[in-house]
C-alpha positions as CSV (number, residue, x, y, z in Angstrom):
1,M,65.0,63.5,96.9
2,K,67.9,64.6,94.7
3,Q,66.6,68.2,94.7
4,K,66.7,68.3,98.5
5,L,70.2,67.0,98.9
6,K,73.1,69.3,99.5
7,P,75.9,69.2,96.9
8,N,78.1,66.6,98.5
9,Q,75.4,64.3,99.9
10,K,74.9,60.9,98.5
11,V,71.6,59.5,97.4
12,V,70.2,56.6,99.4
13,K,70.7,53.4,97.4
14,R,69.6,49.9,97.9
15,A,72.2,47.7,99.6
16,T,73.3,44.5,97.9
17,E,73.6,41.4,99.9
18,T,77.2,40.6,98.9
19,R,79.2,43.8,99.5
20,W,80.0,45.5,102.7
21,S,80.7,48.7,100.9
22,S,77.1,48.9,99.5
23,R,75.7,48.3,103.0
24,Y,77.9,51.0,104.5
25,N,77.1,53.4,101.6
26,A,73.3,52.9,102.0
27,C,73.4,53.2,105.8
28,S,75.7,56.2,105.7
29,S,73.8,58.1,103.1
30,F,70.5,57.5,105.0
31,K,72.1,58.7,108.2
32,N,73.7,61.8,106.7
33,S,70.7,62.8,104.6
34,W,68.0,61.8,107.2
35,E,66.4,65.3,107.3
36,E,66.2,65.6,103.5
37,F,64.8,62.0,103.4
38,M,62.1,62.9,105.9
39,E,61.2,66.2,104.0
40,T,60.8,64.2,100.8
41,L,58.5,61.7,102.5
42,N,56.5,64.6,104.0
43,D,56.3,66.2,100.5
44,I,55.0,63.0,99.0
45,E,52.5,62.5,101.9
46,N,51.1,66.1,101.4
47,N,51.1,66.1,97.6
48,N,47.5,65.8,96.4
49,S,48.6,64.9,92.9
50,E,50.2,61.7,94.2
51,K,48.2,58.5,94.3
52,Q,46.5,57.8,97.6
53,I,48.4,54.6,98.1
54,N,51.8,56.4,97.6
55,R,50.8,59.1,100.0
56,R,49.8,56.5,102.7
57,K,53.1,54.5,102.1
58,A,55.1,57.8,102.5
59,A,53.2,58.6,105.7
60,C,53.8,55.1,107.2
61,L,57.4,55.1,106.2
62,K,57.9,58.6,107.6
63,N,56.3,57.5,110.9
64,N,58.5,54.4,111.2
65,L,61.7,56.1,110.2
66,S,61.2,59.1,112.5
67,T,61.5,57.0,115.7
68,F,64.4,57.1,118.0
69,E,65.1,53.5,117.4
70,S,65.4,53.8,113.6
71,V,67.8,56.8,113.8
72,F,69.8,55.1,116.6
73,I,70.2,51.9,114.5
74,A,71.3,54.0,111.5
75,V,73.9,55.7,113.6
76,F,75.1,52.4,115.2
77,W,75.2,50.5,111.9
78,T,77.0,53.3,110.1
79,S,79.7,53.3,112.7
80,L,80.1,49.5,112.6
81,L,79.8,49.1,108.9
82,E,82.3,51.9,108.3
83,R,84.9,50.0,110.2
84,F,84.1,46.7,108.4
85,N,84.1,48.5,105.0
86,K,87.6,50.0,105.6
87,T,88.9,46.6,106.8
88,S,87.4,44.9,103.8
89,T,88.9,47.4,101.4
90,V,92.4,47.0,102.8
91,L,92.1,43.2,102.8
92,Q,91.2,43.3,99.1
93,S,94.3,45.3,98.2
94,T,97.3,43.6,96.7
95,S,99.7,45.2,99.1
96,A,98.2,43.7,102.3
97,N,100.6,41.3,104.1
98,L,99.7,38.6,106.6
99,E,101.0,40.6,109.7
100,Y,98.9,43.6,108.7
101,V,95.8,41.5,108.1
102,V,96.1,40.0,111.6
103,D,96.5,43.4,113.1
104,L,93.4,44.6,111.2
105,Y,91.3,41.7,112.5
106,K,92.5,42.3,116.1
107,S,91.6,46.0,115.7
108,L,88.2,45.1,114.3
109,I,87.5,42.7,117.3
110,D,88.7,45.4,119.7
111,Y,86.3,47.9,118.1
112,V,83.3,45.5,118.3
113,N,84.1,45.0,122.0
114,E,84.5,48.7,122.5
115,I,81.1,49.6,121.0
116,R,79.4,47.4,123.6
117,S,80.4,49.8,126.3
118,D,78.1,52.3,128.0
119,E,80.3,55.2,126.8
120,M,79.9,54.3,123.2
121,F,76.2,53.7,123.6
122,Q,75.9,57.2,125.0
123,Q,77.9,58.6,122.0
124,F,75.4,56.9,119.7
125,I,72.5,58.4,121.6
126,D,74.1,61.8,121.5
127,E,74.6,61.5,117.7
128,E,71.0,60.4,117.3
129,K,69.9,63.5,119.2
130,K,71.8,65.7,116.8
131,I,70.2,64.1,113.8
132,R,66.6,63.8,115.0
133,K,66.5,66.9,117.2
134,E,63.4,65.6,119.0
135,K,63.2,64.5,122.6
136,Y,63.0,60.8,123.0
137,E,59.8,59.5,124.4
138,L,59.0,55.9,125.1
139,D,56.6,54.4,122.6
140,K,53.1,54.5,124.1
141,K,51.8,51.2,124.9
142,R,48.2,50.3,124.4
143,R,46.1,50.3,127.6
144,L,45.1,46.8,128.4
145,T,41.4,46.3,128.8
146,R,39.7,43.3,130.4
147,P,37.2,41.5,128.2
148,L,33.7,41.8,129.4
149,Y,32.0,38.5,129.9
150,A,28.3,38.3,129.3
151,T,26.4,37.1,132.3
152,N,23.3,35.0,131.7
């Protein structure tokens, strides 16, 4: 993975449960290096020197992460967590005063309300299209079949 990354791209890291910044960094690095991530999974899947179980895991992960929904969620969460991370960073500074903190919270609430709009939803879809570069198709549903009952 590190070999495929461009010079300024961050490596995808595991998010810790306690820090907004680690969640934002993990989501952001996944979104920004999605193509390289998928290439790496593809390389593992097609590498005959890898163990079969690792090849299958890479193929399964690649299939799951290449869907519209996965990339859309990465785009959405990166946007949301970026705002939470910036707010959290300012709140932890020693120079933050109460008036500024109240303004930050109001701004955060306004942003959360704003991203629930159709315009922002469309922006997230447009950004997903730039990353994935594939036309979105609804997941195929299994065709329902009727059980055949034996007649005696």
